[in-house]
Structure formats: C-alpha cells, structure tokens
C-alpha positions, 0 to 999 in steps of 0.5 A: 162505573170503572169498567177496567175489568171488562178487559179481563172477561176472556180469562179463564180460572185456574184448573184445582191442584191435582190430587197425588198420593205419592205428594201427600205421603212425601208432605207428611213425612217432611212435615214430621222432619220438620216438627221434631227437627223444629222442636229440638231447634226450640228447646236447644233455644231455650235451655242452651243459647240465651245471651244471660247479657242481654235477657229482655232481647233474648227471652222474647225473641226466644218466645216469639220464636216458640209462639211462632213453632206453635202456629208452625204446629197447627199448619201442619194440621191444617195441611195434613191431609188432602182428599180427592173429591168425587164428582157427584151427579146433580140431583134431579129432584127435591127427594134426592137432597131431603129425604124427608120432605113431605112433598117428593118428586119435586124440582130443587128450589134455589134462591140466588142472593146478590147483597148490596149496599152502594156499589153501581147497580151496572156492576150488580146488573153483570151478576144478574146477567150470569146468574140468569144463564146458570144451566142445569140438567134437570128441571129446577127452580132458580129465583134471583134475589137482589137485597139491596140495603142501599134502598136505591131506585136505580137498583130497583129499576135494574131489578125490574128490567131483568125481571128479578126479585127486588127486596129492601128493608127499612134499616140496615140492622145487622149489616149483611148479616141483617141483609140475608136474614131479611130475604130469607124471611122473604124467600123460600128455596131449598138451597140459597147461593150466597153472592156479593154485588160483584160475583159472577157466578159460572153457568155449571155453580148449581150442576157441579155443587148439588150433588154433595147435598145428596149427603142430608147432613151436608150444611153448605158447599164453599166454592174457591173465589177467583179474582179474575181481574189481577193485574198481570204485570209487565215482563222483566224483558220488556221493562228493560228492553222499554228503558234501556233499549236493545241492551235491557232486552238483552239482559232480560232475555238472559236473567229470564232464561236462568229464572224463568219468566219474571212479572213486575207488578203481578198482583201487587196486593197479593190478592190471589186466594189460590193458596187459602182455597186451594190448599188451607181450605180444601185440606179442613175437609177431612176434619169436617172444618172447611168454614163459609167465606160468604161469596160463592157459598151454597146454603142448605136452608134448613141448616141455616134456619134450624141452627138459628132456631136452636141458637135463638132458644139458647140465647133466650134460656140464657136471659131467663136464667140470667133475670131469675137468678138476679131477682132471686138474689134480690128479693132473697126468695127462693124461687120467683112467682110463675107468673113474673116467670111467664112475663121474664119468658115472654120479654127474653123472647120479645128482645132476642133477634132471631139470626140465621147468620150472626150479626157480626163482622165475620158473619160467615166464619161465625155462623159456620162454627155454629153449624160445625158445633151442633153436634146433634144434628152433625152438620157437615161442610166441604170445600168444593175444588172448583171454580164456580164464580169470578169476582173483582179484588181490591185495585188499591191499597186502601181498599185492601186495607179495609178489607183485611183489617175487617177480616182480622178484627172480625176473627180476632174478636169472635177468638177473644168473645166466643172462642171456639177452642172451648165451644161445646160441640165441635170435635178436636179437629175442628177446634185446631182448624179453627184455632189455626185460622185465629193464632195466624191473626195474633202472628203480628205480635211475634212478627213485629219481635222478628223484624226488630230483633235484627235491628237492635242487634245491628244498632247496638251489637247486643246479640240475643243468642249466647254466641254465633257459633257453629252449635247455632247454625247446625240447629237453625239451618237444618230447621230452616231447609227442612221447613222450606222443603216441607212447605213447597211439597205441601203446597205444590204448584201455588208460589208461596214466598208472595203470601208469606211476605204479605203475612210478616208486612201484615203487622201493623194492620194485625196489631191495630186489630188486636188492639182494638178488639183487646179494647173492647171496641167493635170492628166496623162493618166497611164494605170494601170498595169496588172502584179503584181508589186513585192516588198512592198511599205511602202513608198506609205504609209507614211502619214497614218504610220504618222497618226498612229505613232502621234495618238499612241505616243499622246495616251501616252503622254495624259495617262500620262498628266492625271497621271501628271497634270498640263495640260488641259486633262481630263478622258472623253476627253482622252477616247473619243480622244483616241477611236476616234484616235483608229477608225482612226488607223484601218483605216490606217491599212487596206492600211498598211497591203496592203503595206506589202502584199504578194501573197501566194506561192500557190496561188488558193488553197483553203483556208479551 
C-alpha cells in the first residue's frame, strides 16, 4: 500500500464558512446588478454587435455567451441564500428520531457501511479503526460492515481481526449501488453511514449529525468531503532560493510582500472541494435540494427503503401496462383475460429489481432525485456544515480523469434519460437546483467556442463583433466587473480562480462524456484508483496543449499582420483577443502542469 498520506495525519479540516447576513445582502445586491447588466449586454450582442461579414463566427459566439448567461442565472439562484444551521443536540433514543416506532425508548442503531472492491485491505483497516472510535453521548448500537465486492480472503481476514462484519456476494450486479443493496438486505440499523474504502470518519460524525433526524421527514444528511492529502506545494521564496540562491530569495520575498504567500504545486488537480460543499451545496438547503454525494452521508433506512418500494411498484405497473397494451394491439381484443393479466403481473414482479440505491454510475444523485420527488412523503435533505470525515484525493491526472469523467457522464446520462426538470414531484426550486448541476456539464460546448474564438480572430482577422469600439467595451466591461465582484462576495473566503480555470480546461472530458451519452452508450463504473499512478500524462492534455500552441502562434501571426498590413486585423482587436487568449492559456496551464506534477521527494515536510 502507498502510505504517502500517513505524513498528513496531523492535518485538521478548515472551519465552515461563517454565516453573515450583511455579506448575504451585499451578495444578493451585486448578483442582481450583475444579472441586469448581463441581460443588457446579451441583448445588445444580438441586436447591435453581430458582424454581418462573419455571421458563421458571430452567431455561435453570441449563442455561446447566451447559454453561459443562462448558466449564470442558474448559478445565482443556487447561491442566492445561505442559512445558518443550528447545532442540534444528539437524540438519546429511537423515538426522538422515529416518532412512530413500535418499540420506543431503545438505543439508536447505526450501520456504518464501507464499500470496497479492489482497494488495499490495510487502507480499509484505517477506516475501520476510526469508525470504532466514533463516540456518542448516549447509549447507541454502532455496527461496522465491510462490503467487499472483490471477495478477497485478505479483506475477510482484516474484518475478523478487527471484529467487524464482512459482507460479500456472488456477483457485482449494480456495482456500488448493488453492493449497498446487498448490505441493506443483511443489516437492520435505523440509520446508514455510507463510506468509501478510503473514508476515515471522525469521532463526532454521529453526535453532530443525528440531531437533524429529529425531523421525521429528514431522509439524509450529507457532510462535506475533506481531502486531507492535498499537496501543500512549495513557497515561491523557497523555490527561487533553491534555484537562484540569495538573489532568488530576495526576489521571492519581494513578490510575496506585494501579493501575499504564493505556493507552487499546491493542489495541482484542484481537488479541494470546499467551494462545492461549503458554498454550492450548502446554499441549496433553503430549497431542500442538497443532493447526496455518497461517502460521508447518513441515511434514514426507512426513507431509502420506502422510496425503493414506491419506485418498484411504479416500474412493475409500467411493465404491466406496456404488456397489456402490446397484447391488446396484437389480438385486437378490448381486454386481456384475468388469468393472463395475473401471469403478466407476476412476471413483471419477478423481472423488476428492488433497488434502494439506483443501479447507476451516479447512484447518489439519482437516489436523491427519487427521494426529493416523493411529494407524498415530503422527504428532506440537508448539507451539514462541518467536516465529519476525511478521505484521499486523486493523486495523478489519470485518476483525476477517471473520476471526473464518471461524474460528468453519470450526470449527463440522468439529464438525457430521466431529466429531473420534468420529473413529477419536484418543486420549482429543486428543479432549478438540479438543472444548475446538469447545465454546468453542458458547459464544455460553449467553453470550446470561447477557447476557439480568439484563435480564429488572431489567425484570420475576422471579428465576431461588428467592431471593437467604445460601445463594445461600455457593455462588456461593466458586466465582467460586476460579475467578478458578485462571485467574490458570494464565495467569500474561498479562492475561486482555480475552480473557474479547471472548469474551462475540462472541455475535452466534458465533450467526450456528452458524445458518449448522446450515442446511447453506458458510462462505465471504474473505481477511482487510491494509489498514485506513476509517470507523466501529457497525452491526456493534448487538446489543452493544442489550445495554448494555437493561441501563441495566432498571437505571433496577428502581430506580424499588423506590421505588414493587408489584413483586417486592428490594434484594438489584436490586443483584446490576445488578452482573451492569454486568460485561456492560463486556464489550460493548470491542467498541463498537473499532467507533469510529481510528488516531492520529501513529502510531508512543511514547505516553509
């Protein structure tokens, strides 16, 4: 087992972002101004700025801007409102979280489930040891189960040594979702704690979260995932001192004196999920739209099973109706004989699979949609603010690519095949929140346009706007400024550039996922490697390298064209598109550097 992460055991998770009503008011004001100015800009783009001599370029760019603006509207709705979460006291007995229980006054029972397939058993052992250290202020029955889809004797041996339950099955049907279903058939706890093989629960995970379940409609609580093994990087001053000596140290101190501490190589794969959990998902609580993200979530067994039974019944009925319609059309009879209908219904029941967690590559968000759409039961969810577990992050670009492609493909498969925007039972805010998630995965389409547009201008001199006049800058600059200010306030306390750059550089994976789903192909269920994959991965970032190379060559050509004349290039147009292309290159460079990243020789030492 690669034990690099043991050097980071001393690290502590950050505190959740504090709630501030004043910042909320400022954010909402700036967001409103941004949308108004953005709408004004988009309207002007379509009515006054399209270049009639290059409509083949002007229209796609204006359309891409419009689609991105729609995404901005959804993102603002997502971030619109934060809610301070009160710390609820830990319930003492089962009737405090299950008012209708037939046997009140009993200790709460919790099943802690570790789903594993091919991960090192010693890695799973670390999670087992941490789970055994979970504390609770009242008597509680905590049962730890290892769900081994790899059917490994060494994993069974670890379970026997640690005195925890070992569960396996004959096949891997349904992958992780099937693994969880199999475990639910063999366990009976009131609540389920879902863990991946590398999840390390904190002792406080139950005493801080079970209080949410005092609300009998609370179906699950998602806690933020903390990747405690993120590379710290190296201080700029230290890097320059190592390479340039004393002069480099002086230069580094001067630069950091102006811009603050700069670390090179920090979180090269942009794995830090604080922006997602502390801002994006937490701000969905007001709409009851925080979805499950798998590991680190706590589920009410009753909610999961009841939703599964409802879905099972609906699917059986759909099978029966389809068969009945087929028979009546073929036989031209008005009805089907009762005996035959009984046989059809029996066959439908046998054929349908009861799936507490949907058999899907994105089983967590899919199950969330099923529960949220159950209007009759009114199931709720909440994004808990504090970190209650830690886990490992992808430590090389290959592992990162496998994980992100799975996320994108799974989400897009749901969008195209079971679109939640049209799913019966969801509220309008929930539809918009889920829509925001799925819309973001379509962004690779218009992001590609944003990457190619400046390159096309630099090579051809053909502008997507009628002219780079003061009117153009009068419309675009206020929009960009208010947008940056609004996002800065809305995500206050979390650096946002790396996330935006990563989103732009994600375009090849996003396009591949879109194309795969559109062709009707299944997204595979690969397990994200937990060990570092050796080597450099420049072959993965060829599209990003091509964007950088084309932008640089285009800039050189445009400058030469200005000097030689004879083209439609203008100084304003060249400067504007060079700056635009430079921003694109900076975004591409992050993932290119990640492809070259190698762990430092003496990892774990503080980089001073």
